C-alpha positions in Angstrom: 164.2 30.1 121.9 165.4 33.4 123.3 167.3 33.3 126.5 165.7 34.6 129.7 168.0 37.5 129.6 166.3 38.8 126.4 163.0 38.9 128.2 164.3 41.0 131.1 163.2 44.6 131.4 165.9 46.3 133.4 163.7 49.0 134.9 161.1 46.5 136.1 163.8 44.3 137.6 165.4 47.2 139.4 162.1 48.3 140.8 161.4 44.8 142.1 164.8 44.8 143.7 163.7 47.8 145.7 160.6 45.9 146.9 162.8 43.0 148.1 164.6 45.4 150.4 161.5 45.6 152.5 162.0 42.0 153.5 164.5 43.1 156.1 161.8 44.2 158.4 159.1 46.9 159.1 159.7 50.4 157.9 160.3 53.2 157.5 163.5 52.2 155.6 165.8 55.1 154.7 166.8 56.0 151.1 170.4 55.0 151.9 169.4 51.4 152.6 167.9 51.1 149.1 170.9 52.7 147.5 173.2 50.3 149.3 171.2 47.2 148.6 170.8 47.8 144.9 174.0 49.7 144.0 171.9 52.1 141.9 172.4 55.9 141.9 170.4 57.8 144.5 168.6 59.7 141.7 167.4 56.5 140.1 166.4 54.9 143.4 164.4 58.1 144.2 162.5 57.9 140.9 161.6 54.3 141.3 160.5 54.8 144.9 158.4 57.8 143.8 156.8 55.7 141.2 155.9 53.0 143.8 154.5 55.7 146.0 152.4 57.2 143.2 151.0 53.7 142.4 150.2 53.0 146.0 152.6 50.2 146.7 154.8 52.2 149.0 154.2 55.1 151.4 156.8 57.7 152.6 156.9 58.6 156.2 156.4 62.3 156.7 158.7 62.6 159.7 161.7 60.4 158.9 161.4 60.5 155.1 161.8 56.7 155.0 159.6 54.3 153.1 157.3 51.5 154.1 155.1 49.0 152.3 151.3 49.6 152.0 148.8 46.7 152.1 148.4 46.8 148.3 151.1 44.1 147.8 149.4 42.0 150.4 146.1 42.2 148.6 147.8 41.2 145.3 149.4 38.3 147.1 146.2 36.9 148.6 145.2 34.9 145.5 148.6 33.2 145.5 148.2 32.4 149.2 144.8 30.9 148.6 146.4 28.5 146.2 149.0 27.3 148.7 147.1 24.3 150.0 149.1 22.2 152.4 147.4 19.0 151.4 148.3 19.6 147.7 151.9 20.7 148.3 153.0 18.1 150.8 152.5 14.7 149.2 155.7 14.6 147.1 157.8 15.5 150.2 156.0 13.0 152.4 156.5 10.3 149.8 160.2 11.2 149.5 160.6 11.1 153.3 159.1 7.6 153.5 161.4 6.3 150.8 164.5 7.9 152.4 163.7 6.9 156.0 162.0 3.6 155.3 159.3 4.3 157.9 155.7 5.4 157.9 155.3 9.1 157.5 152.6 11.4 159.0 151.6 15.0 158.6 149.7 16.5 161.5 147.9 19.6 162.6 147.2 21.0 166.0 143.5 20.8 167.0 142.0 23.7 168.9 141.5 21.3 171.8 145.2 20.9 172.1 145.3 17.5 170.6 147.0 16.5 167.3 145.2 15.1 164.2 146.9 13.1 161.5 145.9 14.6 158.2 148.1 12.7 155.8 150.0 9.4 156.0 152.4 7.5 153.7 152.8 3.9 154.9 156.1 2.1 154.5 156.1 -1.3 152.8 157.6 -3.1 155.8 155.6 -5.9 157.3 156.0 -4.6 160.8 155.1 -0.9 160.9 153.2 1.6 163.1 149.4 1.4 162.6 147.7 4.8 162.8 144.4 6.3 161.7 143.9 9.5 159.6 141.6 12.0 161.3 142.0 10.5 164.8 142.6 12.9 167.6 145.8 12.1 169.6 147.4 13.8 172.6 149.9 16.4 171.5 152.0 16.5 174.6 153.3 12.9 174.3 153.7 12.6 170.5 156.6 13.8 168.3 154.4 15.6 165.8 152.4 17.2 168.7 155.4 18.4 170.6 157.0 19.9 167.4 153.9 22.1 167.2 153.2 22.8 170.9 156.7 24.1 171.3 155.8 27.0 169.1 152.2 27.7 170.4 152.7 28.9 173.9 149.0 29.6 174.7 148.0 26.1 173.6 150.9 24.5 175.5 149.9 26.4 178.6 146.3 25.2 178.4 147.4 21.6 177.8 149.9 21.4 180.6 147.5 23.0 183.0 145.3 19.9 182.7 145.8 16.6 184.6 148.0 14.4 182.4 147.4 10.7 182.8 150.3 8.4 181.7 149.5 6.3 178.7 152.5 4.0 179.1 155.2 3.5 181.7 157.4 5.8 179.6 155.0 8.8 179.4 156.3 12.1 180.8 153.5 13.8 182.7 155.3 16.3 184.9 154.4 19.8 183.5 157.9 21.3 184.3 159.6 18.4 182.6 157.4 18.7 179.6 158.1 22.5 179.4 161.8 21.6 179.4 161.2 19.1 176.6 159.4 21.8 174.6 162.3 24.2 175.1 164.6 21.5 173.8 162.4 21.0 170.7 162.7 24.8 170.0 166.4 24.7 170.4 166.9 21.6 168.2 164.2 22.1 165.7 162.7 18.7 166.0 161.1 16.3 168.6 161.8 12.7 169.4 159.5 10.4 171.5 159.8 6.7 172.5 156.9 4.7 173.8 155.1 7.6 175.4 151.8 7.5 173.5 152.0 3.8 172.8 154.5 1.5 174.3 155.5 0.0 170.9 155.7 3.3 169.0 158.2 6.1 168.7 158.5 9.1 166.5 160.7 11.9 165.1 159.0 15.1 163.8 159.7 18.7 162.8 157.5 21.8 162.4 156.1 23.1 159.2 155.8 26.9 158.8 153.7 29.0 156.6 154.7 32.2 154.7 154.6 34.2 157.9 156.8 31.8 159.9 153.8 30.5 161.9 154.0 26.8 162.7 150.9 25.4 161.0 151.6 21.6 160.9 154.3 19.1 161.4 155.6 16.0 159.6 157.5 13.1 161.0 158.1 9.4 160.9 156.5 6.8 163.2 158.8 3.9 164.2 158.3 0.7 166.0 160.3 1.1 169.2 162.4 -2.1 168.6 163.8 -0.5 165.4 164.4 2.9 167.0 168.1 2.8 167.9 170.5 5.7 167.9 171.8 4.9 164.4 168.3 5.2 162.9 167.7 8.4 164.8 171.0 10.0 163.6 170.2 9.0 160.0 166.5 10.1 160.1 166.5 13.3 162.1 168.1 15.3 159.2 165.7 13.7 156.7 162.6 14.7 158.8 163.9 18.3 159.3 164.7 18.6 155.6 161.2 17.4 154.6 159.5 19.9 157.0 161.7 22.6 155.6 160.9 21.7 152.0 157.1 21.8 152.7 157.6 25.1 154.6 159.4 26.5 151.6 156.5 25.5 149.3 154.2 27.4 151.7 156.3 30.5 151.1 158.4 30.4 154.3 162.0 31.7 153.8 164.3 30.8 156.6 166.6 33.7 157.6 169.5 31.5 158.5 170.3 27.9 157.9 169.2 25.9 160.9 171.9 23.8 162.7 170.8 20.4 164.1 171.8 19.6 167.7 171.4 15.9 167.8 170.8 14.2 171.1 168.2 12.0 172.8 
């Protein structure tokens, strides 16, 4: 079998390199940026950009002379986006998280009402484990999967925290200011931890899942009986949960701009 190198058309590869330059942000992007990014001669870059302009993939700004993408690439990408079904992509990662953490795993989405719904679950084989129900609406403000989404949806969080919040256990945080501080901490750390707030015997660790645009569309995490939820388990499982969420996000097309650093604490 021929090597991949023998199947490479240099001119096509070079042109695609130019398109990748647009990932740095909205245009117009100057010619010099394309030359610097590709290392190609200015004359070659100009010809490739002119080709992309003529084909309708790129437009040139009349005032600055810079280049910006048109919506043609977006239209071409829509069929691929339609195939990126969260329920189809996530199971291998949820299964792997359950095996690594040894606890029941959930994936949740945020309901328009401000609650959280479990849409997938992988139960651990332990005889004592958290019992939950797929499709059941749970409060988002006192659950780990819920907080890991509310932290990135300001309007929904504002609506939820404006309501009267009744405690569900003696550990439930109900003060809106304290909850806002908790959500700020979730954003800073990249994950949420709860203990006995939604149910006195249940705790959780969860992290957000992002789509191709960076929008938080779901969360995944582990549900843990409180008696097993010591600091050692948290330190071991937090990175596992964050890595699983990142892997699913990557499957959905999300590309993190920088490697996230965990700030562990409880």
